[in-house]
C-alpha positions in Angstrom: -62.4 -34.7 -106.7 -59.3 -32.8 -105.6 -58.5 -30.4 -102.9 -56.9 -28.1 -105.5 -60.0 -27.9 -107.6 -61.1 -24.3 -108.1 -64.6 -25.1 -106.8 -63.1 -25.7 -103.4 -60.7 -22.8 -103.2 -63.0 -20.8 -100.8 -64.2 -23.9 -98.9 -60.7 -24.9 -98.1 -60.2 -21.8 -96.0 -63.0 -23.0 -93.7 -62.4 -26.8 -93.5 -58.7 -27.1 -94.6 -57.6 -30.7 -95.2 -60.9 -31.9 -93.7 -62.2 -31.6 -97.3 -60.4 -34.9 -98.0 -62.7 -36.6 -95.5 -65.8 -35.1 -97.2 -64.6 -36.2 -100.6 -64.6 -39.8 -99.3 -68.0 -39.5 -97.5 -71.3 -40.9 -98.5 -74.4 -39.1 -97.3 -78.0 -40.2 -98.0 -80.7 -37.5 -98.2 -84.3 -39.0 -97.9 -86.9 -36.5 -98.9 -86.0 -33.7 -101.4 -88.5 -31.0 -100.7 -87.9 -27.6 -99.1 -85.6 -28.9 -96.5 -83.9 -31.9 -98.3 -83.4 -30.2 -101.6 -81.5 -27.3 -100.1 -79.5 -29.7 -97.9 -78.5 -31.9 -100.8 -77.2 -29.0 -102.9 -75.3 -27.6 -100.0 -73.6 -30.9 -99.3 -72.6 -31.1 -103.0 -71.1 -27.6 -102.8 -69.3 -28.5 -99.5 -67.5 -31.4 -101.1 -69.4 -34.6 -100.1 -68.1 -37.1 -102.7 -71.0 -39.6 -102.8 -74.7 -39.1 -102.3 -77.9 -41.2 -102.3 -81.1 -39.4 -103.1 -84.5 -40.8 -102.4 -87.9 -39.2 -103.2 -90.9 -40.4 -105.1 -92.5 -37.0 -105.5 -92.6 -34.8 -108.6 -91.9 -31.1 -108.9 -95.1 -29.1 -108.8 -96.0 -25.4 -109.1 -96.7 -25.2 -105.4 -93.0 -26.1 -104.8 -91.7 -23.0 -106.7 -92.1 -20.7 -103.7 -89.5 -22.5 -101.6 -87.8 -25.6 -102.9 -84.2 -25.2 -104.1 -84.6 -27.7 -106.9 -87.9 -26.4 -108.2 -88.0 -24.5 -111.5 -90.6 -24.3 -114.2 -88.4 -26.2 -116.5 -88.6 -29.1 -114.0 -92.4 -29.3 -113.5 -93.7 -32.8 -113.5 -90.3 -34.5 -113.1 -89.1 -36.6 -110.2 -87.4 -34.7 -107.5 -84.6 -37.2 -107.0 -83.7 -37.1 -110.7 -83.9 -33.3 -110.8 -81.7 -33.0 -107.7 -79.1 -35.3 -109.2 -78.9 -33.2 -112.3 -78.4 -30.0 -110.2 -75.7 -31.8 -108.1 -73.8 -32.8 -111.3 -74.2 -29.3 -112.6 -72.3 -28.2 -109.5 -69.7 -31.0 -109.7 -70.0 -33.9 -112.2 -67.5 -35.9 -110.3 -69.9 -36.5 -107.3 -71.2 -40.0 -107.3 -75.0 -39.9 -107.1 -77.4 -42.9 -106.6 -81.0 -41.9 -107.5 -84.1 -43.6 -106.2 -87.2 -41.9 -107.5 -89.6 -43.6 -105.0 -90.9 -43.2 -101.6 -89.1 -45.0 -98.8 -90.9 -47.5 -96.6 -90.0 -50.2 -94.1 -90.1 -53.0 -96.7 -87.7 -51.2 -99.0 -85.3 -50.8 -96.0 -85.5 -54.4 -95.0 -85.2 -55.9 -98.5 -82.5 -53.4 -99.5 -84.3 -52.3 -102.6 -83.1 -48.9 -101.5 -79.6 -49.9 -100.3 -78.1 -47.9 -97.5 -75.1 -50.0 -96.9 -71.9 -47.9 -97.0 -73.7 -44.7 -96.1 -71.7 -42.7 -93.6 -74.5 -40.3 -92.6 -78.3 -40.2 -93.0 -80.2 -37.0 -93.5 -83.9 -37.5 -92.8 -86.1 -34.9 -94.4 -89.2 -37.0 -94.7 -92.7 -35.6 -94.1 -94.5 -38.9 -93.6 -94.5 -39.8 -89.9 -94.5 -43.7 -90.2 -91.7 -43.7 -92.8 -89.8 -41.2 -90.7 -90.0 -43.4 -87.6 -89.1 -46.5 -89.6 -86.0 -44.8 -91.1 -84.8 -43.5 -87.7 -85.2 -46.9 -86.1 -83.4 -48.7 -89.0 -80.5 -46.3 -88.8 -80.1 -46.6 -85.1 -80.2 -50.4 -85.3 -77.6 -50.4 -88.1 -75.3 -47.8 -86.4 -75.8 -45.2 -89.2 -75.5 -41.7 -87.9 -78.7 -39.8 -88.6 -80.1 -36.3 -88.2 -83.8 -35.6 -88.7 -85.7 -32.5 -89.6 -88.8 -31.6 -87.7 -91.5 -29.2 -88.7 -90.8 -26.2 -91.1 -94.4 -25.5 -92.1 -96.5 -22.6 -90.8 -93.4 -20.7 -89.7 -91.7 -17.5 -91.0 -88.5 -17.1 -88.9 -85.5 -18.8 -90.4 -83.5 -18.0 -87.2 -85.8 -20.1 -85.0 -84.0 -23.4 -85.7 -81.9 -25.3 -83.2 -79.9 -28.5 -83.2 -80.8 -30.7 -80.2 -81.6 -34.1 -78.9 -85.2 -34.9 -79.5 -85.7 -35.3 -75.8 -84.9 -31.5 -75.4 -87.3 -30.2 -78.1 -90.2 -27.9 -77.3 -93.0 -26.1 -79.2 -92.5 -28.0 -82.4 -95.7 -30.1 -83.0 -94.0 -32.6 -85.3 -91.1 -33.1 -82.8 -93.7 -34.0 -80.2 -95.3 -36.6 -82.5 -91.9 -38.1 -83.4 -90.7 -38.1 -79.8 -93.8 -40.0 -78.7 -93.5 -42.4 -81.6 -89.9 -43.1 -80.8 -90.6 -43.7 -77.2 -93.0 -46.5 -78.1 -90.1 -48.1 -80.0 -87.8 -47.8 -77.0 -85.8 -44.9 -78.6 -85.2 -41.9 -76.4 -82.4 -40.0 -78.2 -82.0 -38.6 -81.7 -80.3 -35.6 -83.1 -82.8 -33.2 -84.8 -83.1 -29.8 -86.3 -86.3 -28.1 -84.9 -87.8 -24.6 -84.6 -88.9 -23.0 -81.4 -91.1 -20.6 -83.3 -94.8 -21.0 -82.5 -96.6 -22.3 -85.7 -98.8 -19.7 -87.3 -102.4 -20.3 -88.3 -102.4 -20.2 -92.1 -104.3 -17.7 -94.1 -106.6 -19.1 -96.8 -108.4 -17.7 -99.8 -112.2 -17.7 -99.4 -114.6 -17.8 -102.3 -114.1 -14.1 -103.0 -110.3 -14.6 -103.2 -109.8 -12.6 -100.1 -107.2 -13.8 -97.5 -108.8 -14.8 -94.3 -107.4 -16.5 -91.2 -108.4 -20.2 -90.9 -110.2 -21.0 -87.7 -109.0 -24.6 -88.0 -105.7 -26.2 -88.9 -105.0 -26.4 -92.6 -104.5 -29.9 -94.0 -101.6 -28.5 -96.1 -99.1 -26.5 -94.1 -98.2 -23.0 -95.3 -94.5 -22.5 -96.3 -92.2 -19.5 -96.3 -89.6 -19.1 -99.0 -87.0 -18.6 -96.3 -87.7 -21.2 -93.6 -87.3 -24.8 -95.0 -84.0 -24.1 -96.7 -82.7 -22.6 -93.4 -83.4 -25.9 -91.7 -81.7 -27.8 -94.5 -78.6 -25.7 -94.4 -78.4 -26.1 -90.6 -78.7 -29.9 -91.1 -75.9 -29.8 -93.7 -73.5 -27.9 -91.5 -74.1 -30.4 -88.7 -73.5 -33.3 -91.0 -70.2 -31.8 -92.3 -69.1 -31.1 -88.8 -69.8 -34.6 -87.6 -68.1 -36.2 -90.6 -64.9 -34.3 -90.0 -64.9 -34.9 -86.2 
């Protein structure tokens, strides 16, 4: 990767020689759904030279409405593998480590998913216990981390903010993570969260007519515009921190 490569001709005008720092940086993206997929591709376009991708899920039809790596040609394939292909289609010189599995505490502790040498961690995990374990692991090992909070049941891509988790409000997932971290003695964490009030999802009744659910849906609704906005904001924050 070279600062004179045509792919970076427009980016250089924004970051200047800071691109050389990105070329040497290693970022891990854990979770490659609506938030993490958009984030990973944006980091590749920005010039991050090495990436670790972790996700055990496969691309499904329900992902097509919002996930940057989801296409009909990819249905049924592992998201980490698909994302790696998209990254190499952007720039084949990016070094990509692919782990097509879900992260858990044991894999962190036995290094079956190695994170040594990672300069920045992007947490886009939906599973709360795994999210808490990853955050605690990174803080214990001095790996800078930014975590995404809830992007479901929201429609305003402009509602996202970057803040310490102690300053978050409205976001239900942020509340759960904040409480879980406090039990582990952790009070501070950089997050991307939305101040938009979550909507009550519509659902199809037996007559295929949209009705408003009276109870919370088990599966959050998702806008085509919101998760990627969270991922792009995370990416911009990571790049800013790496070049600071």
